[in-house]
C-alpha positions, -999 to +999 in steps of 0.1 A: +278-643+692+308-620+685+309-584+674+343-572+663+349-535+659+379-519+641+394-485+649+423-468+632+435-437+615+428-431+578+448-455+556+456-479+584+439-509+567+404-511+583+389-517+548+413-546+543+401-561+576+366-558+562+376-575+530+389-605+550+357-606+570+336-605+538+357-633+522+351-654+554+313-648+551+312-625+581+287-596+576+303-562+577+287-530+589+306-500+577+298-471+599+307-447+571+278-461+551+255-448+578+270-413+572+269-417+534+232-426+536+225-396+558+243-374+531+220-389+504+190-383+527+199-347+529+205-344+492+242-341+495+270-359+476+287-382+502+321-378+484+321-341+491+302-339+524+310-370+544+332-354+570+309-324+575+278-347+579+296-370+603+303-340+625+268-327+621+252-360+631+272-360+663+265-324+671+227-329+664+222-363+682+252-367+705+286-383+701+271-418+700+247-410+672+263-431+645+268-461+668+232-459+679+220-459+643+242-489+637+228-511+665+196-523+647+217-532+616+241-552+637+212-570+654+197-579+620+231-594+610+234-614+642+200-630+635+218-649+606+255-649+616+275-657+648+300-629+640+296-593+627+324-569+619+319-532+626+342-511+605+353-476+614+346-468+650+356-432+657+352-425+694+353-438+729+316-431+732+309-454+702+331-481+719+311-478+751+278-479+731+288-512+716+302-526+749+269-517+766+249-534+739+271-565+735+291-568+767+320-593+766+309-604+731+324-571+717+361-569+708+378-537+697+407-541+673+431-512+666+445-515+631+475-492+626+505-483+604+531-456+602+518-422+589+540-421+557+527-455+547+491-445+554+496-414+533+510-434+503+480-458+505+455-429+506+471-412+477+471-444+456+436-457+463+415-429+447+386-436+470+357-411+471+363-388+501+400-392+498+403-367+470+382-338+484+412-317+491+416-324+528+451-333+538+459-365+559+468-342+588+435-324+586+416-357+584+435-370+614+427-339+634+390-343+626+391-379+636+409-370+669+382-344+675+356-372+674+375-390+701+396-414+679+426-414+703+404-423+732+388-451+712+423-464+703+432-465+740+403-488+746+414-514+721+415-551+732+438-561+703+463-542+682+474-554+647+501-535+628+495-533+591+530-523+578+541-556+562+527-575+533+490-575+526+490-613+529+505-611+564+479-586+575+451-607+560+464-638+578+466-620+612+431-607+608+418-640+596+432-657+627+414-631+649+381-638+631+384-675+635+391-671+672+427-681+671+443-659+697+477-644+687+505-658+708+535-638+719+557-649+690+530-642+664+524-608+680+560-598+673+557-610+637+524-592+630+535-561+649+508-562+676+514-537+704+541-517+686+541-479+682+521-463+654+546-437+643 
């Protein structure tokens, strides 16, 4: 059993990591989907209210609320798969929730890229929630308010996503298949380098 979580600032490439997992047949739980469902349950448009409802869930049910709601979904996936990817961890409390639930079988991966590159990606992808008028800086501050920086500090593995998409996909595929990145490969993929 393996549960791999991803953490990273907006535009860093977490969704690309999820794409690699899906292509490898690994189930993906997108934590943002839990929030989007809550928006729909409250009769709100997720594209316009995602950030506000994410904050509301944490205020109403504690900082680990979204992780707690994710646990039964992950367990369901593990009934049929040896590995599950959890996309979009936002806080150290969420990390601790998953570590408490899965112990040494949980690995946290920090996916990162320079801010200007992340900004270009966000502006070009036209994803719902990216176009609600909130600047990248404001989104980052909101994420930091959830405890994103503390979660990043707890990462077991760091993969920089500033080169080609193929290189990033390859690095993440290696991680999924259990091939540990050696020192030379770390330098090539940018593991453990600075974000900005």
